N, C-alpha and C positions, 0 to 999 in steps of 0.2 A: 285831486288825483284818486283813482280808485285803489282799493286794497290789492297789493301784489297777488296775482293769481296763485302762485305757488304757496304763499302764505295762507291765502284763503282755502286752498285744497287741504293743507295740513290741519288747519283749524276745523274744517268740516269733517275731516276723518276723525279728529278727536271728539267732536260733538256726536258723530254717528256711532262711536264705539260703545256707547252706553255707559261710559264711566261717569260717576257723579262729579259735579263741579267741585272745585277746591273748597268753597265755603260750606259745602255739604259734608265735609269730612273732618276727621280729627287731624292734628298735626302728624301723629304717628302713621295714619293711613296715607296722607299725602307724601310723607317721606318714603314710605314703602314703594311708591311709584317712581322714585328717583332713579332706581337701578335701570328699569326699562327705558327711561328717558335718556340716560347716559348712553345706553346701547343704541338708541335711535340717532342720537347725535353722531356717534361713531368716533373714530380716532382722529386725532390732530396729527400734524407733521412730526417727524422725529426731531428731537432737540438733543444737542450734543451731551448735555448733562441734566438729568432729572433726579432730584433727590428729596425724599421726605424728611422733614424736620419737625422738631418740637420747639416752641417758643415759650419762655416763662412769662406768665401774666400774674396778676395779683392773686395769690392763693391757689394757683393752678398752672397747668401747661396746656397749650393748645397745639393742634397739628398745623402744619404748613407744608407746601410743596414748592420747591425752587426749580425753575426752568432756566438753565444758563446756556444760551446758544454760543456757538463759536464766535470769538471776537466781541463778546458782550461788553457794552459800555453803559454804565448806569444801571438803576434798579427801579422797577415798577412794583409797588406793593399793591396787590389786588384784593378787593373785598367783594365776594360774590353776592349775587342777588338772591331773592327768595323770601322777601317780606320779613326779614329777621327771624323767620320760623323754619324755612326749608332751604334746600340747596346746600352746596358744599364743594369741597375740592374736586370730587369726581365729576360732578355735573359741569364744572367749569374747565375741565382738563383740556378738552380739544381747543377751546377758545384761547386759553392761556398759552398753549403751545404755538398757536398761530400768532398771537401777540408777541411772544418772545422772538420768534423767527422774523416777524415783520419789523420789529423795532430794533432788533439786535441788542436788546437790553435783557438783563436778568429779570424774570417775573417771579415774584413770591406770592403764591395764593394762600390766603389766610383762612384757616378753619375756625373762625370765632364761634364761641358758644351761642346756642340758639334759644330763643323764646319758644314756648312759655316757661320752660324749665329754667331758663336764665333770661329773665325779662330786662328791659331797660333799667339801668344803663350798662348792663354787663356786656352785650355785644359791642357797644361803643368803647368801653373801657378796654376790652380785649384788643380791638383794632388799634387804638391809640398806643397801647403798650407794645404791640407788635411793630408798629411803625417806628417807635422810638428804639426798640431793640435792633431792628434791621438797619436803622440809620447808623448804628455803631458797628454792625457786622457785615454790611454789604457795600458795594462800591457806589459812590456818588457819581453823577447827580441822582437825586431821589425824586420819584413821582409817586403820588398816591392816586389810586383809581378804583372804580367799582361801578357796577350796574344795578339800577333800581334801588332796593334797600342798601346794597353795597355802595351805590353812588351817594346815598344819603350819609352813610358812615364816612365815606371819603371826604365829602364836603365839610362835615363837622370836624373831622380830624385836621383838615386844612385850617379851619378856624382856630382849633385848639393849638396847632403848631405856631400860628401867628401870635396868639395871646399868651402862650406858655413859654415862649422863647425857643421854640424848636420842636422837632427837627426842621432844618432848612429844606424846603421843597422847590424843585425846579418847575413843576407843573402839577396840575390836578386833572385827572381824566374822569369826567362825570357822564356816565352813559344812562340816559333817561332817569336821573336821580329823583327820588322822593325828596322834595324840598319843603313841603307844606302838608298840613293836616286838613286843609279846606277841601271838601269834596262837593262844592257848590260851583265850580268854575264851568266855563263853557265846554271845555274838553271833557269834563265828567258828564255833562248833560249829553254830549254827542256820542261818547264811547263808553259810558259807564254801565250800560245795560244792554250789551250786545247779545244776540242769540248765539253767537259763536263764543267758545270758551277762551276769550281774551281776558286780560286783566280788566276788572270793572269795579264798580262802587262796592258791591258785596264782598269781592275779594279783598279790596283795600280795607274795608271795615274789619274783616276777619283778621288780617295781618295786624292792624293797629290794636285791636282788642287783645291779641295774644302778646304783642310786644310791650304794651304800656300798661302797667298795673293801675288799679284804681287810685285816683288821686294825683297821677302824673299830669302835668299841664301839657296838653297837646300843642300848645303854641310856644313852648319852650324852644329857643333856637337850637338846643341840642337834639331836639326831635324834628323841628321844622326850621332848617337854616335860612329859609327865605325870610323868617321873622327876625333874624339877626339885625340889630340896629346899624351895624357898620360892616360893610363887606370890602373895605379898602385894604390895601397892603397884603393881598392874597396872591398866590402864584398864578401864572397864566393858566387859563382853563380851556380844555378841549371838551366841548359839551355836545353830546349826541342826542338828537331829538327824533322821536317817531311820531308821525301824524296820528295814527290809529291807537291812541294811547290817552287814557284819562289824565295822565300826568303831564300831557303836552304843555298846557298853559303854565303850570308852575315851573317846569323846566325852562320854558322860554323866558319867564319873568325873572328867574334866577340868573340866567345868562345876561339879561338886560340890566339887572341891578349890579352885577359884577362889572359890566362895562361902564355903567354910570359911575361906579366907584373907582374907576381908573385901572381896573384889571384888564389885561389883554385876554380877549375871548375869541376862540375859534368855534363857531357854531356849525355843526354838521347835521343838516336836515335830511330825513328820509321820509318823504311824504307819502309813500305807498306801503309803509311797514307798520306792523303792530308792535306793541310793547313786548320786549323779550327777544326780538330778532337778533340782536348782537350776540347773545349768548348761545342761541340755537344755530350755531354754524352747521353747515352741511344740510340741515333741515331747511333753513331759509338761505338761499344762495347769496342774498344781499348782505346777510350777516358776515359771510366770508369777505365780501367786498369792503364792508365797513371796517372790519378788524384790520384788513390789509392797509386801508387808508389811514386809520389811526396809527397803526404801527409805523408807516412811513413818515408821518408827521413827527412822531415821537423820536424816531431815529434821527431825523434832521436836527431836532432840538437838542437831543442828548449828545450828539457827536460834535 
């Protein structure tokens, strides 16, 4: 299937704008572009209650934002994407609003600390600490979710919750998650060097280099959950996959391994979409459709 024309038009506009590619910039320069991106995405729907929070973590406190729709049942703890280096609560705001309204669950978006100022394992430790804190302070059932690097953090937190005796999770929502550090797969060969400014091999190298200090084993299951020897006894997984994504094959293999391990898996494929479409609601209309679909599925599960 060919790339969605609306997605292609947006990517061509980005390419022709003359802005440097992500891997040609510093983290500070990339973050400075987050404000205009949030403006391009625009507003999400009104939610009955939206509140900014702080959550205690080891030696610090991190920001979070809680979206509580009318008649909320259950809680989704959301970890944003951005390669562990960029992104945040504001760039995820519209999507989180849509997810809260679609699922009729409280969504808590976590502003975990970012690399390279706070490299691995700090973002992971922040996310797991926030998940444990919210398990005590928000309504069950509890779902952990995230997109891209946030999906990586969600997958690893689900493994930690299993291995550390909690918190109990009703589901994990993994939106094109980073599950491995292998950049030699077929999908990397197909989509890792596009002339369009999509996620590619150079971008992923830039992200990993900032996230992982020298000496960190990139095959550690806390970095690459696909390398975990045991994926059994995990909560049901909703896995979103994009075709035009170098991560496609590792996402698919993670879903397959979960299923082989006895985990219930719902695989949602979007064969005309690039990496990032789920979070770029309003820019990519299929993002709105996907968030609504996931929201309806979680609503059925949580109710």
